[in-house]
C-alpha positions as a printed Julia matrix, in Angstrom:
379×3 Matrix{Float64}:
  78.29  131.05   83.26
  77.0   130.7    86.82
  77.74  126.97   86.74
  81.34  127.64   85.71
  81.76  130.12   88.5
  80.28  127.66   91.0
  82.56  124.92   89.69
  85.64  127.19   90.1
  84.57  128.06   93.68
  84.07  124.37   94.43
  87.56  123.51   93.09
  89.15  126.36   94.94
  87.38  125.35   98.18
  88.65  121.77   97.71
  92.2   123.07   97.23
  91.96  125.18  100.41
  90.67  122.24  102.42
  93.42  120.03  101.06
  96.17  122.57  101.93
  94.73  123.13  105.39
  94.67  119.31  105.91
  98.34  119.09  104.79
  99.28  121.9   107.15
  97.47  120.29  110.07
  99.27  116.99  109.32
 102.56  118.82  109.26
 101.92  120.52  112.67
 100.61  117.27  114.19
 103.55  115.22  113.02
 106.14  117.72  114.25
 104.39  117.94  117.72
 104.23  114.17  117.83
 107.91  113.47  117.05
 108.93  116.01  119.69
 106.8   114.25  122.34
 106.77  110.6   121.36
 109.16  109.31  124.04
 106.65  106.97  125.62
 106.35  105.03  122.31
 109.94  103.83  122.57
 111.01  100.84  124.66
 114.61  102.08  124.93
 115.44  104.86  127.37
 115.72  108.32  125.85
 117.72  111.13  127.43
 117.72  114.81  126.4
 121.06  116.59  126.83
 120.87  119.54  129.27
 124.52  120.2   129.96
 127.82  119.44  128.17
 131.37  119.92  129.47
 134.55  119.21  127.55
 136.85  117.28  129.92
 139.85  116.31  127.83
 141.53  116.91  124.4
 144.36  114.75  122.99
 146.27  115.34  119.76
 147.16  112.24  117.73
 149.35  111.47  114.7
 149.82  108.14  112.92
 152.8   106.83  110.93
 151.66  108.59  107.77
 151.47  111.96  109.61
 147.71  112.02  109.55
 146.64  114.29  112.41
 143.5   113.94  114.46
 142.2   115.03  117.85
 140.29  113.02  120.45
 137.82  114.74  122.73
 136.08  113.62  125.9
 132.69  115.08  126.93
 130.86  114.83  130.22
 127.16  114.97  129.53
 124.24  115.5   131.87
 120.92  114.53  130.41
 117.33  114.14  131.53
 115.55  110.77  131.1
 112.32  111.31  129.11
 110.6   107.93  129.38
 110.39  104.72  131.4
 110.62  104.18  135.11
 113.49  106.71  135.55
 111.59  109.5   133.72
 112.6   112.9   135.13
 115.88  111.75  136.61
 119.27  112.97  135.44
 121.79  110.71  133.93
 125.59  111.28  133.61
 127.19  110.12  130.4
 130.66  110.15  128.88
 131.21  110.63  125.19
 134.44  110.41  123.23
 134.69  111.74  119.73
 137.33  112.68  117.15
 137.75  115.66  114.83
 136.83  113.53  111.83
 133.7   112.1   113.52
 133.88  109.1   111.26
 132.46  106.7   113.85
 131.42  109.09  116.63
 129.42  112.24  117.37
 129.86  115.54  119.19
 126.77  116.23  121.26
 125.22  119.58  122.22
 122.52  120.8   124.54
 119.13  119.72  123.14
 120.28  116.54  121.49
 118.18  113.44  122.26
 119.99  110.12  122.75
 119.13  106.5   123.22
 120.89  105.33  126.35
 121.26  102.27  128.57
 121.12  102.82  132.33
 123.72  101.07  134.45
 122.31   98.24  136.63
 123.97   99.54  139.84
 121.86  102.77  139.84
 118.87  101.58  141.8
 117.72  104.15  144.32
 119.94  106.93  142.85
 118.52  110.12  141.35
 121.72  110.88  139.43
 122.16  107.89  137.15
 125.06  106.74  135.02
 124.83  104.96  131.69
 126.08  104.51  128.16
 125.14  106.27  124.91
 123.73  103.92  122.22
 122.8   106.25  119.37
 121.07  109.5   118.42
 117.31  109.88  118.26
 116.86  111.21  114.7
 113.12  111.04  114.01
 112.64  114.78  114.49
 115.25  115.56  111.79
 113.94  112.87  109.46
 110.36  114.21  109.81
 111.52  117.76  108.96
 113.38  116.6   105.86
 110.47  114.42  104.78
 108.1   117.41  105.04
 110.45  119.66  103.05
 110.54  116.98  100.38
 106.74  116.7   100.39
 106.2   120.49  100.23
 108.62  120.82   97.31
 106.89  118.02   95.43
 103.44  119.55   96.01
 104.7   123.11   95.1
 106.33  122.0    91.84
 104.23  119.02   90.84
 100.85  119.83   92.42
  98.57  116.84   91.61
 101.37  114.84   90.03
 103.56  115.65   92.95
 100.98  114.21   95.29
 100.8   111.06   93.21
 104.59  110.92   93.19
 104.52  110.83   97.03
 101.99  107.96   96.95
 104.16  106.01   94.46
 107.26  106.54   96.62
 105.46  105.21   99.7
 103.95  102.24   97.85
 107.27  101.35   96.19
 109.05  101.54   99.58
 106.5    99.14  101.04
 106.85   96.75   98.08
 110.62   96.76   98.39
 110.49   96.16  102.09
 108.11   93.24  101.62
 110.22   91.82   98.74
 113.39   91.9   100.9
 111.51   90.26  103.78
 110.41   87.46  101.51
 114.03   86.75  100.59
 115.41   87.14  104.11
 112.8    84.82  105.57
 113.44   82.08  102.94
 116.87   82.41  101.37
 116.18   79.55   98.98
 113.93   81.83   97.01
 115.37   83.47   93.96
 116.33   87.08   94.71
 116.46   87.94   91.01
 112.93   86.63   90.48
 111.69   88.57   93.49
 113.42   91.69   92.17
 111.94   91.08   88.67
 108.39   91.0    90.02
 109.15   94.08   92.14
 110.53   95.98   89.15
 107.32   95.25   87.19
 105.22   96.53   90.06
 107.45   99.59   90.6
 107.22  100.56   86.93
 103.51   99.99   86.48
 102.46  101.66   89.71
 104.78  104.68   89.3
 103.89  105.5    85.74
 100.19  104.78   85.97
  99.73  106.94   89.1
 101.82  109.82   87.86
 100.8   109.87   84.16
  97.41  108.11   84.13
  95.89  105.6    81.79
  96.94  106.62   78.26
  99.08  105.56   75.35
 102.05  107.63   76.56
 102.04  105.71   79.86
 101.7   102.34   78.13
 104.62  103.15   75.87
 106.8   104.22   78.8
 105.95  101.08   80.81
 106.83   98.75   77.9
 110.04  100.69   77.14
 111.12  100.74   80.77
 110.6    97.0    81.25
 112.32   96.07   77.96
 115.26   98.42   78.65
 115.74   97.22   82.21
 115.58   93.54   81.44
 117.74   93.79   78.36
 120.4    95.76   80.17
 120.45   93.21   83.03
 120.78   90.39   80.47
 123.68   92.18   78.82
 125.41   92.85   82.18
 124.87   89.22   83.24
 126.29   87.93   79.94
 129.41   90.09   80.19
 130.05   89.1    83.81
 129.53   85.42   83.0
 131.87   85.5    79.93
 134.63   87.32   81.91
 133.99   85.23   85.06
 133.67   88.51   86.95
 137.39   89.28   86.62
 138.14   92.73   87.99
 135.11   92.94   90.24
 136.05   93.18   93.9
 133.29   91.97   96.17
 134.99   92.8    99.45
 132.39   95.4   100.34
 129.79   92.59  100.35
 131.87   90.25  102.5
 129.68   90.65  105.61
 126.43   89.51  104.08
 125.34   85.88  104.61
 123.84   85.5   101.14
 125.42   84.75   97.75
 127.17   88.02   97.04
 127.03   87.8    93.22
 123.27   87.33   93.3
 122.93   90.31   95.62
 125.12   92.39   93.36
 123.1    91.44   90.27
 119.9    92.39   92.09
 121.46   95.74   92.94
 122.32   96.28   89.28
 118.76   95.43   88.34
 117.08   97.88   90.67
 119.81  100.54   90.35
 119.32  100.93   86.63
 115.51  101.05   86.83
 115.31  104.73   87.82
 117.49  106.04   84.95
 115.81  103.74   82.42
 112.3   104.88   83.55
 113.33  108.48   83.24
 114.63  108.01   79.69
 111.53  106.02   78.72
 109.01  108.62   79.88
 111.08  111.46   78.38
 111.03  109.74   74.98
 107.33  108.96   75.21
 106.37  112.45   76.35
 108.46  114.09   73.68
 107.08  112.04   70.78
 103.48  112.33   71.93
 103.96  116.05   72.5
 105.16  116.51   68.92
 102.36  114.45   67.59
  99.65  116.29   69.57
 100.92  119.65   68.32
 100.84  118.47   64.68
  98.75  115.37   63.92
 100.11  115.3    60.33
 103.8   115.18   61.27
 105.57  112.39   59.34
 106.88  109.32   61.18
 110.38  110.05   59.86
 110.3   113.47   61.43
 109.21  111.92   64.77
 112.01  109.4    64.59
 114.56  112.08   63.78
 113.38  114.36   66.58
 113.23  111.44   69.03
 116.82  110.41   68.25
 117.99  113.95   68.72
 116.35  114.13   72.15
 117.8   110.69   73.0
 121.31  111.8    72.15
 120.9   114.93   74.17
 119.8   113.12   77.32
 122.05  110.06   76.95
 125.24  111.94   77.99
 123.66  113.71   80.91
 121.85  110.59   82.22
 124.97  108.43   82.1
 126.95  111.14   83.91
 124.3   111.36   86.57
 124.57  107.62   87.13
 128.37  107.79   87.2
 128.48  110.58   89.75
 125.71  109.11   91.85
 127.53  105.8    92.24
 131.06  107.17   92.51
 130.19  109.85   95.12
 129.49  107.12   97.69
 133.14  105.89   97.46
 134.74  109.26   98.09
 135.24  108.76  101.9
 136.9   105.35  101.34
 139.08  106.74   98.57
 140.29  109.48  100.89
 140.92  106.93  103.66
 142.98  104.7   101.33
 144.93  107.62   99.89
 145.68  109.12  103.35
 147.15  105.81  104.35
 149.51  105.65  101.32
 147.7   102.89   99.41
 148.75  102.56   95.73
 146.53  104.35   93.23
 145.65  101.19   91.19
 144.85   99.14   94.27
 142.72  101.87   95.81
 140.65  102.4    92.64
 140.28   98.68   92.02
 139.13   98.02   95.65
 136.64  100.84   95.86
 135.37  101.59   92.32
 135.08   98.27   90.54
 131.52   97.55   91.66
 130.46  101.2    91.34
 131.81  101.41   87.83
 130.05   98.16   86.96
 126.78   99.61   88.28
 127.25  102.84   86.29
 128.1   100.93   83.11
 125.13   98.6    83.46
 122.88  101.61   83.96
 124.5   103.33   80.96
 123.84  100.28   78.79
 120.19  100.42   79.94
 119.95  104.16   79.05
 121.47  103.63   75.61
 119.22  100.75   74.81
 116.08  102.42   76.12
 116.4   105.34   73.69
 115.65  103.36   70.49
 113.31  100.99   72.38
 111.35  103.87   73.82
 111.35  105.71   70.48
 109.95  102.88   68.37
 107.53  101.7    71.07
 106.14  105.22   71.2
 105.95  105.41   67.38
 103.93  102.17   67.46
 101.35  103.71   69.86
 101.31  106.95   67.82
 100.51  104.95   64.66
  97.73  103.17   66.5
  96.29  106.46   67.59
  96.53  107.78   64.02
  94.68  104.69   62.73
  91.83  105.28   65.15
  91.52  108.92   64.06
């Protein structure tokens, strides 16, 4: 009894130390991003005064109204040789703020200082962009806290997998950018295998449920890519408008296929682990449950999640096109032309992901049944 109490106290103490460590990391990171000016090579200025100088109403030929504003900004240089001096800036922005920003007191900006300012205490310059690391750090910590609150240990592992996968993706893209003769699809294929194995092993551990989900995810993803590639090849890509990829200096079809590949992975992995967890959960509650009952229950779960997952993919891809759709419609572009120009690639991505989801349901089901039968045979 005393040993159990001591174990509980030890675990509780470890949890307290962990949470204190996380809190200290949070405080330290927030303090750092608010005082890290010296780590930047570019000049940073903090806005201390803003004055609206001019406002102009505008209307185009389609009666779209907008307003242009001109701000005079006084800011304080926070790093470099001119640290402590004031700089005068001019900022122009519109009501829509599509390509510009309205600045307020407290905003931190990257600026360039004009060359003819030597010896002056009141400098002039140009605004380059906004310093956003403080906002990004706050959002990142909110995300981390929610994961830890809801997922606890698994939430912590989820954070690790996210960081590891981001590093792998960055390294994979660097491999392709440094040597364009390398196969992007091959690089993505290796990356997807690593993403899947690392994510599922870290979050779910070494067990049959994880092995089943890994196999189902890889099979579903590669089969869906093969199906999408076959359809695009047979139809010669008719109906796909690659204009949004026109600025890249790489083969746009290969880049699009790589995007299809990685884009469908998340949904396929979600379906695979759902099927695996469901089947193993039923088996663990009743070791004598017949295989037919497992198959029936698994197919019912698969049908239930198939509709929601495909809708999630559809809305996730289409939502990114809403600003351009509004822009085209506001400029009197025909409906068919607007939809074809802006939605063809997004719909192709959603359909490819939907194919992956539909295929992963039976693949995940029967893969899990295979591991369940193996577990039954050992018992």
